[in-house]
Structure formats: C-alpha cells, structure tokens
C-alpha positions as CSV (number, residue, x, y, z in Angstrom):
1,X,86.5,14.4,187.8
2,X,85.1,13.1,184.6
3,X,87.3,11.4,182.4
4,X,85.7,13.9,179.2
5,X,83.6,16.4,179.5
6,X,79.8,16.0,179.3
7,X,79.3,16.6,175.5
8,X,81.6,13.9,174.7
9,X,80.3,11.1,177.4
10,X,78.1,9.1,174.7
11,X,80.6,9.0,172.1
12,X,83.7,7.9,174.1
13,X,81.7,5.1,175.9
14,X,80.9,3.9,172.8
15,X,84.5,4.0,171.4
16,X,85.8,2.6,174.8
17,X,83.4,-0.4,173.4
18,X,85.1,-0.4,170.2
19,X,88.5,-0.8,171.6
20,X,87.0,-3.9,173.8
21,X,86.1,-5.6,170.9
22,X,89.3,-4.7,168.8
23,X,91.2,-6.6,171.9
24,X,89.2,-9.6,171.5
25,X,89.1,-9.8,167.7
26,X,93.3,-9.5,168.1
27,X,93.5,-12.2,170.4
28,X,91.1,-15.0,169.4
29,X,93.3,-16.5,166.5
30,X,96.0,-17.2,168.9
31,X,93.6,-18.6,171.5
32,X,92.4,-20.9,168.8
33,X,95.5,-21.8,166.9
34,X,96.3,-25.3,168.3
35,X,92.5,-26.4,167.2
36,X,92.9,-24.3,163.5
37,X,96.0,-26.0,162.7
38,X,94.4,-29.8,163.6
39,X,91.2,-28.9,161.9
40,X,93.0,-27.3,158.9
41,X,96.4,-29.4,158.7
42,X,98.1,-26.4,158.5
43,X,101.8,-26.2,159.8
44,X,103.6,-23.3,161.5
45,X,104.5,-21.6,158.5
46,X,101.1,-21.1,157.1
47,X,99.9,-20.1,160.5
48,X,102.7,-17.5,160.7
49,X,101.5,-16.2,157.1
50,X,98.1,-15.8,158.6
51,X,99.2,-13.9,161.5
52,X,101.9,-11.9,159.6
53,X,99.2,-10.9,156.9
54,X,97.0,-9.1,159.5
55,X,100.5,-7.3,160.9
56,X,101.4,-6.4,157.3
57,X,97.5,-4.8,156.8
58,X,97.7,-3.0,160.1
59,X,100.8,-0.9,159.7
60,X,99.7,-0.1,155.6
61,X,96.4,1.1,156.9
62,X,97.7,3.1,159.7
63,X,100.2,4.5,157.6
64,X,97.6,5.9,155.0
65,X,94.7,6.5,157.6
66,X,95.8,9.7,159.0
67,X,95.2,11.1,155.5
68,X,91.9,9.1,155.0
69,X,90.5,10.4,158.1
70,X,91.3,14.0,157.2
71,X,89.3,13.4,153.8
72,X,86.7,11.3,154.9
73,X,86.2,12.2,158.7
74,X,85.7,9.9,161.5
75,X,82.5,8.1,160.9
76,X,83.3,7.0,157.3
77,X,86.8,6.2,158.2
78,X,85.7,4.1,161.1
79,X,82.9,2.5,158.8
80,X,85.5,1.5,156.4
81,X,87.5,-0.5,159.0
82,X,84.2,-1.9,160.3
83,X,83.1,-2.9,157.0
84,X,86.9,-5.1,156.6
85,X,86.6,-6.5,160.0
86,X,83.3,-7.6,159.9
87,X,83.4,-9.2,156.2
88,X,86.9,-11.0,157.0
89,X,85.6,-12.2,160.2
90,X,82.7,-13.9,158.9
91,X,84.5,-15.8,155.8
92,X,87.5,-16.7,158.0
93,X,87.4,-20.3,157.9
94,X,84.6,-21.3,155.8
95,X,87.2,-23.1,153.5
96,X,90.9,-24.6,154.8
97,X,92.5,-22.8,151.7
98,X,95.9,-21.0,153.3
99,X,95.5,-18.8,150.5
100,X,92.1,-17.2,151.0
101,X,92.5,-17.1,154.9
102,X,96.0,-15.1,154.5
103,X,94.1,-12.6,152.3
104,X,91.1,-12.4,154.7
105,X,93.3,-11.8,157.9
106,X,95.4,-9.3,155.8
107,X,91.8,-7.5,155.1
108,X,91.1,-7.6,158.9
109,X,94.5,-6.1,159.6
110,X,93.7,-3.2,157.4
111,X,90.4,-2.7,159.2
112,X,92.0,-2.6,162.4
113,X,94.5,-0.4,161.4
114,X,91.6,2.2,160.4
115,X,90.1,1.7,163.9
116,X,93.2,2.3,165.6
117,X,94.0,5.8,163.9
118,X,90.4,6.9,164.1
119,X,89.8,6.1,167.4
120,X,92.9,7.3,168.7
121,X,92.6,10.8,166.8
122,X,88.8,11.0,168.2
123,X,89.7,10.6,171.8
124,X,92.5,13.1,171.6
125,X,89.9,15.7,170.3
126,X,87.9,15.0,173.6
127,X,90.9,15.2,175.8
128,X,90.5,18.8,176.6
129,X,93.1,18.5,179.8
130,X,95.7,17.0,177.9
131,X,96.6,15.0,181.1
132,X,96.2,11.7,178.9
133,X,93.7,9.7,181.3
134,X,90.9,9.4,178.2
135,X,93.4,7.7,176.2
136,X,95.1,5.3,178.9
137,X,91.8,4.1,180.2
138,X,90.4,3.8,176.0
139,X,93.8,1.6,176.0
140,X,92.6,-0.4,179.1
141,X,89.8,-1.3,177.0
142,X,91.6,-3.1,174.5
143,X,93.5,-5.1,177.5
144,X,90.1,-6.0,178.8
145,X,89.2,-7.4,175.6
146,X,92.5,-9.1,175.2
147,X,91.8,-10.8,178.4
148,X,88.0,-11.6,177.6
149,X,88.9,-12.9,174.2
150,X,90.9,-15.9,175.1
151,X,88.6,-16.5,178.1
152,X,85.8,-16.9,175.7
153,X,87.6,-19.0,173.3
154,X,88.6,-21.3,176.4
155,X,85.0,-21.8,177.4
156,X,83.8,-22.3,173.6
157,X,86.5,-25.2,172.9
158,X,85.9,-26.9,176.6
159,X,82.2,-27.2,175.4
160,X,83.3,-28.9,172.1
161,X,81.8,-26.0,170.4
162,X,83.7,-25.2,167.1
163,X,86.1,-22.4,167.3
164,X,84.4,-20.6,164.2
165,X,81.6,-19.6,166.5
166,X,83.7,-17.2,168.4
167,X,84.9,-15.4,165.0
168,X,81.3,-15.3,163.9
169,X,80.1,-13.9,167.1
170,X,82.9,-11.1,167.5
171,X,81.8,-10.2,163.6
172,X,78.3,-9.8,164.9
173,X,79.2,-7.6,168.0
174,X,81.2,-5.6,165.3
175,X,78.2,-5.3,163.2
176,X,76.1,-3.8,166.2
177,X,78.6,-1.7,167.2
178,X,78.7,-0.6,163.3
179,X,75.0,0.2,163.2
180,X,75.6,2.3,166.7
181,X,78.1,4.3,165.1
182,X,76.0,5.6,162.6
183,X,74.0,7.5,165.3
184,X,76.9,8.6,167.3
185,X,77.5,12.7,167.6
186,X,80.8,12.8,165.7
187,X,80.0,16.3,165.2
188,X,81.0,17.5,168.7
189,X,84.6,16.6,167.5
190,X,84.5,19.6,165.2
191,X,86.3,19.2,161.6
192,X,88.9,17.0,160.9
193,X,92.7,18.4,160.5
194,X,92.5,20.9,158.0
195,X,96.5,21.4,157.6
196,X,96.8,17.7,157.0
197,X,95.0,18.1,153.8
198,X,97.3,20.7,152.3
199,X,99.8,19.4,150.0
200,X,103.2,18.9,151.4
201,X,101.9,18.5,155.2
202,X,103.1,15.0,155.3
203,X,106.5,16.2,154.1
204,X,106.6,18.8,156.9
205,X,105.7,16.0,159.5
206,X,108.3,13.4,158.3
207,X,111.1,16.0,158.5
208,X,110.0,16.1,162.3
209,X,112.9,14.7,164.9
210,X,109.8,14.0,167.2
211,X,107.9,12.2,164.8
212,X,110.4,9.7,164.1
213,X,111.2,9.0,167.8
214,X,107.5,8.7,168.4
215,X,107.6,6.0,165.7
216,X,110.5,4.5,166.8
217,X,109.6,4.3,170.5
218,X,106.2,2.6,169.5
219,X,108.2,0.3,167.0
220,X,110.4,-0.9,169.8
221,X,107.5,-1.0,172.5
222,X,104.8,-3.1,170.4
223,X,107.5,-5.6,169.3
224,X,109.0,-6.2,172.8
225,X,105.3,-6.4,174.1
226,X,104.2,-9.0,171.7
227,X,107.5,-10.8,172.3
228,X,107.1,-11.1,175.8
229,X,103.3,-12.1,175.6
230,X,104.3,-14.5,172.9
231,X,107.5,-16.0,174.4
232,X,107.1,-16.0,178.3
233,X,105.3,-19.4,178.7
234,X,107.7,-21.0,176.6
235,X,110.3,-19.3,178.6
236,X,108.7,-20.8,182.0
237,X,108.7,-24.1,180.6
238,X,111.9,-24.4,179.1
239,X,114.3,-22.5,181.5
240,X,112.2,-23.4,184.6
241,X,110.8,-26.5,184.3
242,X,107.3,-25.1,184.7
243,X,104.0,-27.1,183.9
244,X,102.6,-25.7,180.3
245,X,99.4,-24.5,182.8
246,X,102.0,-22.4,184.9
247,X,103.2,-20.9,181.7
248,X,99.8,-19.9,180.5
249,X,99.4,-18.5,183.6
250,X,102.6,-15.8,183.3
251,X,100.7,-14.9,180.2
252,X,97.6,-14.0,181.9
253,X,99.7,-12.2,184.5
254,X,101.2,-10.0,182.3
255,X,97.9,-9.1,180.6
256,X,96.5,-8.4,184.0
257,X,99.3,-6.1,185.0
258,X,98.9,-4.2,181.6
259,X,95.0,-3.8,182.1
260,X,95.9,-2.6,185.5
261,X,98.0,0.1,184.9
262,X,95.5,1.4,181.9
263,X,92.5,0.9,183.9
264,X,94.2,2.5,187.3
265,X,97.1,5.1,186.3
266,X,94.3,7.3,184.7
267,X,92.7,7.3,188.0
268,X,95.1,7.6,190.5
269,X,98.1,9.2,188.8
270,X,96.1,12.3,187.7
271,X,98.8,15.0,189.0
272,X,101.8,13.1,187.5
273,X,103.1,14.9,184.2
274,X,103.0,12.7,181.0
275,X,106.5,13.3,180.6
276,X,107.4,11.8,183.9
277,X,104.8,9.0,183.5
278,X,106.5,8.0,180.2
279,X,109.9,8.0,181.8
280,X,109.3,5.8,185.0
281,X,107.1,3.6,183.1
282,X,109.6,2.8,180.2
283,X,112.1,2.1,183.1
284,X,110.0,-0.3,184.6
285,X,109.5,-1.9,181.7
286,X,112.9,-2.2,180.5
287,X,114.0,-3.1,183.9
288,X,111.7,-5.8,184.4
289,X,112.5,-7.5,180.9
290,X,116.2,-7.4,181.8
291,X,115.6,-9.1,185.5
292,X,113.0,-11.7,183.8
293,X,116.2,-12.7,181.4
294,X,119.0,-12.6,184.3
295,X,116.8,-14.6,186.5
296,X,116.7,-17.4,183.6
297,X,120.4,-18.4,185.1
298,X,118.9,-19.3,188.6
299,X,116.8,-22.2,188.0
300,X,113.4,-23.3,188.9
301,X,113.6,-21.6,192.1
302,X,113.2,-18.4,190.6
303,X,110.1,-19.2,189.1
304,X,107.9,-17.3,191.7
305,X,109.7,-14.1,191.0
306,X,109.5,-14.4,187.4
307,X,105.7,-14.8,187.8
308,X,105.7,-11.4,189.7
309,X,107.9,-10.1,187.2
310,X,105.4,-10.9,184.6
311,X,102.9,-8.6,186.2
312,X,105.2,-6.0,187.0
313,X,106.2,-6.0,183.2
314,X,103.0,-5.7,182.0
315,X,102.2,-2.9,184.3
316,X,105.1,-1.1,183.3
317,X,103.9,-1.6,179.4
318,X,100.5,-0.4,180.3
319,X,100.4,3.4,179.8
320,X,103.8,3.7,177.2
321,X,101.4,3.4,173.9
322,X,98.9,5.7,174.7
323,X,101.2,8.4,176.7
324,X,103.3,8.3,173.1
325,X,100.1,9.1,171.3
326,X,98.7,11.7,173.5
327,X,102.1,13.5,173.8
328,X,102.7,13.5,169.9
329,X,99.1,14.4,169.5
330,X,99.7,17.6,171.8
331,X,102.8,18.5,170.2
332,X,101.4,18.2,166.3
333,X,98.1,19.8,167.0
334,X,97.7,20.8,163.5
335,X,98.3,17.4,162.0
336,X,96.7,14.8,164.7
337,X,95.7,12.5,162.3
338,X,98.8,12.0,160.3
339,X,101.0,11.8,163.4
340,X,98.8,9.2,164.9
341,X,98.8,7.2,161.8
342,X,102.6,7.4,161.3
343,X,103.3,6.6,165.0
344,X,100.6,3.9,165.1
345,X,102.7,2.8,161.9
346,X,106.0,2.0,164.0
347,X,103.9,0.0,166.1
348,X,102.5,-2.1,163.3
349,X,106.3,-2.5,162.0
350,X,107.6,-3.7,165.4
351,X,104.9,-6.2,166.0
352,X,105.7,-7.8,162.7
353,X,109.6,-7.4,162.6
354,X,110.6,-8.2,166.2
355,X,108.5,-11.4,166.6
356,X,110.2,-12.6,163.4
357,X,113.8,-11.7,164.5
358,X,113.1,-13.2,167.8
359,X,111.9,-16.6,166.3
360,X,114.8,-16.7,164.3
361,X,117.2,-15.9,167.3
362,X,115.6,-18.6,169.6
363,X,115.6,-21.3,166.8
364,X,119.6,-20.6,166.2
365,X,120.7,-19.8,169.8
366,X,118.0,-21.0,172.2
367,X,115.3,-19.1,174.2
368,X,117.7,-17.5,176.8
369,X,119.3,-15.6,173.7
370,X,116.0,-14.6,172.5
371,X,114.8,-13.2,176.0
372,X,118.2,-11.5,175.9
373,X,117.8,-9.6,172.6
374,X,113.9,-8.5,173.7
375,X,115.8,-7.1,176.7
376,X,117.9,-5.2,174.5
377,X,114.9,-4.0,172.5
378,X,113.3,-2.7,175.4
379,X,116.1,-0.9,176.5
380,X,116.7,0.7,173.0
381,X,112.8,1.8,173.8
382,X,113.8,3.5,177.0
383,X,116.6,5.5,175.3
384,X,114.6,6.3,172.7
385,X,111.4,7.5,174.9
386,X,114.3,10.0,177.0
387,X,115.3,11.1,173.5
388,X,111.6,11.8,172.7
389,X,110.8,13.4,176.1
390,X,113.9,15.6,175.5
391,X,112.9,16.7,171.9
392,X,109.1,17.5,172.8
393,X,110.2,19.7,175.8
394,X,111.8,22.0,173.2
395,X,108.7,22.5,171.2
396,X,106.8,25.5,172.0
397,X,103.6,23.2,171.8
398,X,104.4,21.0,174.2
399,X,102.3,21.6,177.2
400,X,102.4,18.7,179.2
C-alpha cells in the first residue's frame, strides 16, 4: 500500500526532501560548536544565546504560522521560511560579532518554524487514510537529516576544511529546493482552512482542553528528547567512566533508534490504532528514561545496558511527535493550520525551557539529578498523553 495516493506522490517526496534538509540544518551548529568556539573565541554563554535565539524564533513562528498559512497558502508560507533560512545560513559566521549571529539564528528559527507548520499541514492533507503513516515517515526524514548533518560536518572538519562550508552547502541545497518548490503541485491539496480565517476561530481552539493537552504533550516530549540527546554523552562519561568517543556513540544510538522507529513503524504497524501507538511508545520512552537514570547507581558495568537503552529510548521517542500531530489534525479538521501551529509552539517552548532547566539542575546538583529531572519530565509526558487519548476519544470528529 502506497504511503500517499498517486496525485500527492511528487509533492510528498519533495516535502520529504525538505524535512531531511531541515534535520541537517538543525544539527550542524551543534556538531561544529567546538570549532566555532575556538575560531570566534566565544564562551558557552554566547553559544547558548545563539542556540536559544533559534528556539525563540521557532516557537514565535509556529504560534503565528497557522494563521499565516490560512491567509497565504502553502507555497507562499514555505517560500517565506526558505528565504529566511537561506539568508541566515549564507550570512552566519561571516563575522564573529555575537549580536549579529544571534540575530541571524533567530531568523533561521523563524524560517524553520514556518517550514514545520506548513509541511506538517500539507502532509496531513495527503494522509487520506488517517493512519499517520505519511506523517511518521516524514519525520523519519528529519531524523535521517539529523544523522547526516553531524556526519558530513565531521568529514569536513577531519579534512581541515572550514566549518562554514557546511553552512553554505546547506543554504545552497535549500535554495535549490526553494526553486523546486515553485513548480510543485500544491493545488492538489485544495484551499487552506477557511474556518481558521474567521475571526474568533483561534479563540475557540484555545478553549479546547485537547488543544492544550497536545501543546503540553509536545512541550514535554521535545524538552525530554532534547535533554536526553544533549546530555547522554556527558552522563556516560561522568557517571560510567566512559571514553568521550563512547559517549558520542550513545548519541548516535539514540538517533538511530529514533530514525528506525519513524521509518519502520509506518511500514510495519499499519493496523495499530494511533491511540494505541501513542500510549505504547510514550510508555516505552518514559520507561527507558527512568531505567537510564536508575542504572547510574550501578557503575561502569551497566554501560552496555545504557547503550542498549539509548537505542530503545530513541525508538520510544520516534513516533510520538508525528502521532500527536496526526491525531490533533484529525480531531480539529476545520482548523488544521492553527492546531498544528499551536501544538508545534508547545514543542518550541519545551525545546527552549527544559534544556535551560536541566542545565541549571546539573550545575547545582549534578548530572544524576539532571537525569532524574528528565525522567520526571518523560513521566509527565506519559500522563499527558494518556489524558489526551482519553479526551480525543470523546470528540465526535475523532476516528483513530
């Protein structure tokens, strides 16, 4: 069975390529950070502000992009996002001035937020079966890019080539896709949400408990996922005495598990209801996070199990974001643009707030306390996901 119906095939795989590039652009700064710090003589605070600026731009954009999409349509909304990303990636690093690069990465975050909402809304239109397979596979493209980006940067740095080259290559690839974008058949998606154009539509949406549960679910999910990915390497080195290379391997295992789930689940678990998927994978994610924290008391001998659990944690994380998006889009069919934007804003808030919180906990109480806090965030996400499933099942528009 095809992922999408025949009229959508060209458009879907083009957006798949967009999300792969999205994953690359989201991870190249982290993989080049040591070199950036050395070349520009930045400290951790400046680097943190650059990364945080992208998060702020992202959740501002996702909050507004739903209504912008309803007014401008898919092509124009995506074009705005592409222009902001292309410009910021071409100009980033031309000068070491922190304020300039913070502003550029803020613009990049806005562009990424526009892509997030528009691409998700477009794929939701294509998923006529309502099974979420198209959405999960799309987010597998992001995970694929998140693996390719650091690998490509590693090759560039190992050849003693300037890290700026990877930023410029990514910008050129975005430019090529932007040109392709102008020829894509967005007309097959029909009009954007009429109801979301009506005054007061947003206010009605924000009074829905399911909308806020989706916001909170993605806030906790993205925060916990970012925390695990960013800190598991340091956790392995500090708590288990692992070598830095082994710590980096755990990060790769996490992303490989996430990619395996996003690519594999849509093809294998075709008959599993979305509500069942959400509950089982949320439980898997939360359980693996708790176990990784608990194993911290067993010492070096537990490191192989932690490595295995890093893959399992990524697999548990894999389909949560696209599944929540698909379920919300199915429940709020007349307001898909705004609900996707609102839920994605929750993810943006979580990706900004929780990493800052975990860093403070780690600085004050140590890395074990930080992982305990992240396990609690994951458990909170599990509880919210269960409440979301309960609420959506009571809505007449819910068919999953």
